[in-house]
C-alpha positions as CSV (number, residue, x, y, z in Angstrom):
1,X,35.3,-17.9,-2.0
2,X,38.3,-16.8,-4.0
3,X,40.0,-13.7,-2.9
4,X,42.6,-11.4,-4.5
5,X,45.9,-10.6,-2.9
6,X,44.4,-7.4,-1.4
7,X,41.9,-9.6,0.5
8,X,38.7,-8.4,-1.4
9,X,36.3,-10.8,-3.1
10,X,37.3,-11.6,-6.7
11,X,35.0,-10.2,-9.3
12,X,34.4,-13.6,-10.8
13,X,32.6,-14.7,-7.7
14,X,30.0,-11.9,-7.8
15,X,26.4,-13.0,-8.2
16,X,24.3,-12.2,-11.3
17,X,22.8,-8.7,-11.3
18,X,19.3,-10.0,-11.1
19,X,20.2,-12.2,-8.1
20,X,21.8,-9.2,-6.4
21,X,18.8,-7.0,-7.1
22,X,16.4,-9.5,-5.6
23,X,18.6,-10.0,-2.6
24,X,18.9,-6.3,-1.9
25,X,15.1,-5.9,-2.1
26,X,14.3,-8.8,0.2
27,X,17.1,-7.9,2.6
28,X,15.7,-4.4,2.9
29,X,12.0,-5.4,2.9
30,X,12.1,-8.4,5.2
31,X,15.1,-7.8,7.5
32,X,15.3,-4.0,7.4
33,X,18.9,-3.9,6.1
34,X,19.9,-0.9,4.0
35,X,23.2,-0.3,2.2
36,X,25.0,3.0,1.7
37,X,26.1,1.7,-1.8
38,X,23.8,-0.6,-3.6
39,X,25.8,-1.1,-6.8
40,X,27.0,-4.6,-7.1
41,X,30.7,-4.9,-6.1
42,X,32.8,-7.0,-3.8
43,X,32.5,-4.4,-1.1
44,X,28.8,-4.1,-1.2
45,X,28.4,-7.9,-1.4
46,X,30.5,-8.2,1.8
47,X,28.5,-5.4,3.5
48,X,25.1,-6.8,2.6
49,X,26.1,-10.4,3.7
50,X,27.4,-9.2,7.0
51,X,24.4,-7.0,7.9
52,X,21.8,-9.5,6.8
53,X,23.5,-12.3,8.8
54,X,23.6,-10.2,11.9
55,X,19.8,-9.4,11.8
56,X,18.9,-13.0,10.9
57,X,21.0,-14.3,13.8
58,X,19.1,-12.0,16.2
59,X,15.6,-13.0,15.1
60,X,16.2,-16.7,14.4
61,X,15.5,-17.9,18.1
62,X,12.1,-16.2,18.3
63,X,11.2,-17.3,14.7
64,X,11.9,-21.0,15.5
65,X,10.1,-20.8,18.8
66,X,7.1,-19.2,17.1
67,X,6.9,-22.2,14.7
68,X,6.9,-24.6,17.6
69,X,4.4,-22.7,19.6
70,X,2.0,-22.3,16.7
71,X,2.2,-26.0,15.8
72,X,1.1,-26.8,19.4
73,X,-1.7,-24.3,19.6
74,X,-3.0,-25.2,16.2
75,X,-3.2,-28.8,17.1
76,X,-4.9,-28.0,20.4
77,X,-7.7,-26.0,18.8
78,X,-8.3,-28.1,15.7
79,X,-7.0,-25.5,13.3
80,X,-5.9,-26.4,9.8
81,X,-2.1,-27.0,10.0
82,X,-1.8,-25.6,6.5
83,X,-3.0,-22.2,7.6
84,X,-1.2,-19.0,6.4
85,X,0.2,-18.0,9.8
86,X,2.1,-21.3,10.3
87,X,3.2,-21.3,6.6
88,X,4.5,-17.7,7.0
89,X,6.3,-18.5,10.3
90,X,8.0,-21.5,8.8
91,X,9.1,-19.5,5.7
92,X,10.6,-16.8,8.0
93,X,12.5,-19.4,10.2
94,X,13.7,-21.3,7.1
95,X,15.0,-18.0,5.5
96,X,16.9,-17.1,8.7
97,X,18.4,-20.6,9.1
98,X,19.6,-20.5,5.4
99,X,21.4,-17.2,6.1
100,X,23.0,-17.6,9.6
101,X,26.6,-18.7,9.5
102,X,27.0,-18.4,5.7
103,X,29.5,-16.3,3.7
104,X,28.2,-13.2,1.9
105,X,27.8,-14.8,-1.5
106,X,25.7,-17.6,0.0
107,X,23.7,-15.1,2.0
108,X,22.8,-13.3,-1.2
109,X,21.9,-16.5,-3.0
110,X,19.7,-17.6,-0.1
111,X,17.8,-14.3,-0.2
112,X,17.4,-14.4,-3.9
113,X,16.1,-18.0,-4.0
114,X,14.1,-17.9,-0.8
115,X,10.8,-19.8,-1.1
116,X,8.2,-17.7,0.7
117,X,5.0,-19.6,0.9
118,X,2.8,-16.5,1.5
119,X,4.6,-13.2,0.7
120,X,7.7,-11.2,1.7
121,X,5.4,-8.7,3.5
122,X,3.9,-11.4,5.6
123,X,7.3,-12.9,6.4
124,X,8.5,-9.4,7.5
125,X,5.5,-8.9,9.7
126,X,5.9,-12.4,11.2
127,X,9.5,-11.7,12.2
128,X,8.8,-8.2,13.5
129,X,5.9,-9.4,15.6
130,X,7.2,-12.8,16.8
131,X,7.9,-11.7,20.3
132,X,4.4,-10.2,20.8
133,X,2.7,-13.2,19.3
134,X,4.6,-15.6,21.5
135,X,3.7,-13.6,24.6
136,X,0.0,-13.8,23.6
137,X,0.1,-17.5,22.8
138,X,1.6,-18.2,26.3
139,X,-0.6,-15.7,28.2
140,X,-2.3,-17.6,31.1
141,X,-5.5,-15.5,30.7
142,X,-5.8,-16.2,27.0
143,X,-5.1,-19.9,27.5
144,X,-7.5,-20.2,30.3
145,X,-10.4,-18.5,28.5
146,X,-9.8,-20.6,25.3
147,X,-9.9,-23.7,27.4
148,X,-13.2,-22.7,29.0
149,X,-14.7,-21.8,25.6
150,X,-13.7,-25.2,24.2
151,X,-15.4,-26.9,27.1
152,X,-18.7,-25.1,26.4
153,X,-18.5,-25.0,22.6
154,X,-21.1,-27.7,21.9
155,X,-23.8,-26.4,24.2
156,X,-23.1,-22.6,24.2
157,X,-23.7,-20.6,21.0
158,X,-21.8,-17.6,22.3
159,X,-18.8,-19.6,23.5
160,X,-18.8,-21.3,20.1
161,X,-18.7,-17.9,18.3
162,X,-15.9,-16.6,20.5
163,X,-13.8,-19.7,19.9
164,X,-14.4,-19.6,16.2
165,X,-13.2,-16.0,16.1
166,X,-10.1,-16.9,18.1
167,X,-9.4,-19.7,15.6
168,X,-9.8,-17.4,12.7
169,X,-7.2,-15.0,14.2
170,X,-4.7,-17.7,14.8
171,X,-5.2,-19.1,11.3
172,X,-4.6,-15.9,9.4
173,X,-1.2,-14.3,9.4
174,X,-0.2,-10.8,10.5
175,X,-1.1,-9.2,7.2
176,X,-4.7,-9.8,7.9
177,X,-5.0,-10.3,11.7
178,X,-2.8,-9.0,14.4
179,X,-2.7,-11.9,16.8
180,X,-1.1,-10.0,19.7
181,X,-3.9,-7.4,19.7
182,X,-7.0,-9.2,18.4
183,X,-6.7,-12.5,20.3
184,X,-6.3,-10.6,23.6
185,X,-9.4,-8.5,22.7
186,X,-11.5,-11.6,22.0
187,X,-10.2,-13.4,25.1
188,X,-11.0,-10.3,27.2
189,X,-14.6,-10.1,25.8
190,X,-15.1,-13.8,26.2
191,X,-13.9,-13.7,29.8
192,X,-16.4,-11.0,30.6
193,X,-19.1,-13.1,29.0
194,X,-18.1,-16.2,30.9
195,X,-18.2,-14.2,34.2
196,X,-21.4,-12.4,33.5
197,X,-23.8,-15.2,34.1
198,X,-25.7,-14.4,30.9
199,X,-27.8,-17.4,29.8
200,X,-26.1,-19.4,27.2
201,X,-27.6,-21.4,24.3
202,X,-29.2,-20.5,21.0
203,X,-31.0,-17.5,22.5
204,X,-28.0,-15.9,24.0
205,X,-26.5,-13.6,21.4
206,X,-27.8,-14.2,17.9
207,X,-27.8,-10.8,16.2
208,X,-31.0,-11.8,14.4
209,X,-32.8,-12.0,17.7
210,X,-34.6,-8.8,18.4
211,X,-33.5,-7.3,15.1
212,X,-37.1,-7.1,13.9
213,X,-38.6,-6.6,17.3
214,X,-40.8,-3.6,17.8
215,X,-39.3,-1.2,20.4
216,X,-42.8,-0.7,21.7
217,X,-42.6,-4.2,23.2
218,X,-40.4,-2.7,25.8
219,X,-37.7,-5.4,25.4
220,X,-34.2,-4.5,24.8
221,X,-32.7,-6.2,21.7
222,X,-30.4,-9.0,22.9
223,X,-27.6,-7.9,20.7
224,X,-27.6,-4.6,22.7
225,X,-27.6,-6.6,26.0
226,X,-24.5,-8.5,24.8
227,X,-22.7,-5.4,23.8
228,X,-23.1,-4.0,27.3
229,X,-21.7,-7.2,28.7
230,X,-18.6,-7.6,26.6
231,X,-16.8,-4.4,27.3
232,X,-14.3,-5.5,30.0
233,X,-12.0,-3.0,31.7
234,X,-9.3,-5.6,32.1
235,X,-8.4,-6.3,28.5
236,X,-4.6,-6.1,28.6
237,X,-2.9,-4.5,25.6
238,X,0.5,-3.5,26.7
239,X,1.6,0.1,26.0
240,X,4.8,-1.1,24.6
241,X,2.9,-2.5,21.6
242,X,2.9,1.0,20.2
243,X,6.7,1.3,20.3
244,X,8.9,0.4,17.4
245,X,9.4,-3.4,17.2
246,X,12.8,-5.1,17.6
247,X,14.8,-6.0,14.5
248,X,13.9,-6.3,11.7
249,X,13.5,-2.6,11.6
250,X,10.5,-2.3,9.3
251,X,7.3,-1.1,10.8
252,X,4.5,-3.4,11.7
253,X,1.1,-3.3,9.9
254,X,-0.7,-0.1,10.4
255,X,-2.8,0.3,13.5
256,X,-5.9,0.9,11.4
257,X,-6.1,-2.7,10.6
258,X,-5.6,-3.7,14.2
259,X,-8.5,-1.6,15.6
260,X,-11.2,-3.6,13.9
261,X,-13.8,-4.7,16.4
262,X,-13.3,-8.3,17.2
263,X,-16.6,-8.3,19.0
264,X,-18.5,-7.1,15.9
265,X,-16.9,-9.9,13.9
266,X,-17.7,-12.5,16.6
267,X,-21.4,-11.5,16.7
268,X,-21.8,-11.3,12.9
269,X,-24.7,-13.1,11.5
270,X,-24.0,-16.5,10.0
271,X,-23.4,-16.3,6.3
272,X,-22.5,-12.6,6.3
273,X,-18.9,-12.1,5.4
274,X,-16.9,-9.4,7.4
275,X,-14.9,-6.7,5.7
276,X,-11.6,-8.2,4.5
277,X,-8.5,-6.0,4.5
278,X,-5.9,-7.0,2.0
279,X,-2.5,-5.4,2.1
280,X,0.5,-5.8,-0.2
281,X,3.6,-3.9,0.5
282,X,7.0,-3.7,-1.1
283,X,9.9,-1.6,0.1
284,X,13.5,-1.7,-1.1
285,X,16.3,-0.3,-3.2
286,X,17.2,-1.6,-6.6
287,X,20.0,-0.9,-9.0
288,X,18.0,-0.1,-12.1
289,X,14.5,0.5,-13.5
290,X,14.2,-3.1,-14.8
291,X,14.5,-4.4,-11.3
292,X,12.0,-1.8,-10.1
293,X,9.4,-2.9,-12.7
294,X,10.0,-6.5,-11.7
295,X,9.3,-5.6,-8.1
296,X,6.1,-3.7,-9.1
297,X,4.9,-6.7,-11.2
298,X,5.5,-9.0,-8.2
299,X,3.4,-6.8,-6.0
300,X,0.6,-6.7,-8.6
301,X,0.6,-10.4,-8.9
302,X,0.3,-10.9,-5.2
303,X,-2.5,-8.3,-4.9
304,X,-4.4,-9.9,-7.8
305,X,-4.1,-13.4,-6.1
306,X,-5.3,-12.1,-2.7
307,X,-8.2,-10.2,-4.3
308,X,-9.4,-13.3,-6.2
309,X,-9.2,-15.4,-3.0
310,X,-11.0,-12.9,-0.8
311,X,-14.7,-13.5,0.1
312,X,-17.2,-10.7,0.6
313,X,-16.3,-6.9,0.7
314,X,-12.6,-6.1,0.4
315,X,-10.4,-3.1,1.2
316,X,-7.3,-3.5,-0.9
317,X,-4.1,-1.6,-0.2
318,X,-1.0,-1.8,-2.4
319,X,2.1,0.1,-1.3
320,X,5.3,0.0,-3.4
321,X,8.2,2.1,-2.3
322,X,11.3,1.6,-4.4
323,X,14.6,3.6,-4.4
324,X,16.1,3.2,-7.9
325,X,19.8,3.9,-8.1
326,X,20.5,6.9,-10.3
327,X,23.3,4.8,-11.9
328,X,20.8,2.4,-13.4
329,X,19.7,2.9,-17.0
């Protein structure tokens, strides 16, 4: 990179304004990097490159480890290797690898040309939650319960449903399912079921059973029986999960999406689609209104795609927060 006699970056080496704008947006939205001065200049280029590289260096080890661990768990449980969670994790690790150790101009280029297979919001959530997800994937309780469920899957309808729910959580990325919270919930509920001695098989927990039964028969609906069994007191959700995550500094998906009942989904009737929550979020700072409109259009395209792909009832949330520089026209 050519430098002037004063040691600053030569103006001829500055990136294109559109490249700079996208890099600033993704650096803010994915890695939580903010700049005091967002106007393109040699100084702001150096500052963005330095800050982005520092954050990427700190999260790269956990991002790479998450890819490796997901690949192993996905293979163990027969999950589609082309699932969103793994694609998102790979995109996050590839982005960090493309940034670490590079000069500022190359950092900006890497951000602007990043190929994110899912979305920038998903990549941000994957990086922010990587440590929690790794802890859950390595948790002995979770691993033990999933192994027992797999052993009983063919002959036990309840075990099959719990395992199917666990696979669904692993398959979908953090924008739809919080693995660190929901997989522990399913594992805890399944553990209580496995220890309860409740008869297994086709008559164990089908929600249809007892649905049309007359209460005068004096028999408690089996779905109610199951609900009383799968409320374990030892489901472990660490208190620190409510604390701000490590860098990147952006917040994780809202807790409202994490509090969905994994049990109600597990016991849902066959063929009835659960409520799907679709979230698209963009945050960042841009130098002008043109870049802000481009960011808004990108969020709209992603929301439209997710809405078209969703099955059953959908709750769609689109949040676009953009700081437009007052120097832009």
